[in-house]
N, C-alpha and C positions, 0 to 999 in steps of 0.2 A: 504494500500500500504506500509506503514511504516513497518508493521510486516513482509511482504514479503521480504523487503530489509534487515531487521535485521536477518531474518532466513537465507537468502543468505550469508550475511556477516559472520554469525556464522559458516556456513558450510565451507566456504572458509578458514576461520581462522583455524578451526579444521583440515582441510586437508593440509594446507600449512605453517602456522605460528603457533608457540606455544611459550608460555612463558618459560623462563629458570627455574624459580622457583616461587612459590607462597609464598609471605612473611607471610601471615596470617597463613598458614599451617606449613611453615618451621621454623618460629620464632614467635610463637603466643604471647609471652610476649613482645617482641619488638613492634610488630604490635599493641597490646593493649595499650602500652605506647603512641604510636603515636595517637591512637584513643582518649586517655585521653586528649592529647593536643587539639585535634579538639573539644572535648566536652567543654573544658575550653574556647576556642575561640568563640564558639557559644553563650556563656553567658557573655563574657568579657565587653560588653557595646558598642563596635564599631558596626556600622550598618552592618548587614549581607551582604547587597548588596556591600558595600565598600570592605569588606574582600574578597568576591568572585571576585570582579573586580581586586583586587590586585593579587589574586591567578591565575586568568586567565592571567594577564600581565606577571607574573613571569614564568608561564608555556610557554608562547610565547617565552620568552627570552631563556628558557632552551630547547625548542623543544620537550616537552613531549606530545606526541599525546593523550595519555589516559587522562591526566589532562586537556589538552585543550578541549577535548570532554566533559569531566565531568563538568567543570566549565562554559563552554559556554552554555551547555544544562541546567545546574542548574540555571544560570542567566535568560535564556529565559523562563524557566518554572515559574520563579518568577516575570516575567513581564518586564525584562530589554529590552530596544529597540535594534533592530538589528543595527541601525546606530551607536550607541555607541560601540557596540561589534566589528563591522567591522572596525571601525577607531581606536580601542584601541592601536594598534601598533604605530600609529601616534598621540597619545593623545596630544603631545605638540603643534601640529599644527591644532587642532580642537577646536571649541567653545563648544563642548558638555559636558565638564567636569567642575564640580565646583572647586573652589580653594582648598577646603578640599580634593577632589579626586585627584587633581593635586599634592598636597603635599604628599599624600599617595603613588601615583604612582612614583613620583620622589624618595621618600624614598625607596620604594620597589626595584627600579632599582639600586640605589646606594648600598643597602645592598646585593643584588644578585651579583653585579659586584665588590665586595669589593676586589680590587686588590692592592691598595696602602697602605693597613693597616688601613684604616679608611674611614668612610663616610665623604664626604666634608662638611666643616663647613656651607657653604651656604645652602646645602640641609638640614642639621639639623635645621638651623634657620627657614627655610621655613616650615618644618614639625612641629617644636615646636610652630609656630604661629597658627597652626590649630589643634594641638592635645595636650592634657595634658600629663604629664610625664607618667602616667599609660597607657594612650591610645597609646603613642609612644612605650612603652615597649611591649604592646600587639600586636601592628602592626608589630613590629620587630619579635615577636614570630610567628606571622602568616606568615611572609616572610620566616623565617628560616624553618618553618614547611613545607610550599609548596616546598621550595627548596629541602628538604629531600624527600618528596613524589616524586618529579620529578626524583631525582636521583635513588630512589628505583625502580620506574616504568620503567625508561629507562634501568637500569642495568638488571632488571629481564625480560626485553622485554615483559612487560605486553601489551597485544594486545588491540588496540583501536577498536572502531566500535561496541561495545556490550553494551554500557551504555544507559540506559533509565532513565531519571530523574523521581523522585517521587514527589508527591506534598509535600509542606512543612510539616514537621512532628516534633514531640517532640523528635525524635530519630535522632540526627545529624549524626551519623555514619552509618545509614541505607544504604546510597548510596555507601559509601566506602566498606561495606560488600558485596554489590551487585557485585561490580567489582571483589573483591577477590574470591568470590564464582565461578565466571565464569573463573577465571584463572586456 
């Protein structure tokens, strides 16, 4: 049934909606630089599930349909429970997240909404209680990178509804290439 739905979505997308441009084809060196950051983040030492949870939360904040779909499906394929995903937008009011996850989500939100010229000191203190300096730098890089992907996908009008997660692999950019090839 899933294949039928995916085929229908692809047909509708092809007939009615189309991307403005394909970053991988139009600016391959820039795209590859972004992929390089993703490769680094895969091996930086922060738990993959936590990085993905942060990417999903930032994508919620930015309203990036493609990234929401990708990171939701990516987390589900790797065993994340639906309850935590459904409640992610209200993480502050749910018991489902560890203190480390809360610190990461708080940090991600503050970095994404950096409007007063800085992340509040109390958010930094909370994050630094749960992350080493290197981990906090890597977490900030993950937040900055997903913000960039969100802005690229939204600007390019990359179409959601075509992403199928792969099983965990040693090739961290396989899923990103999958979306780019369909655009």
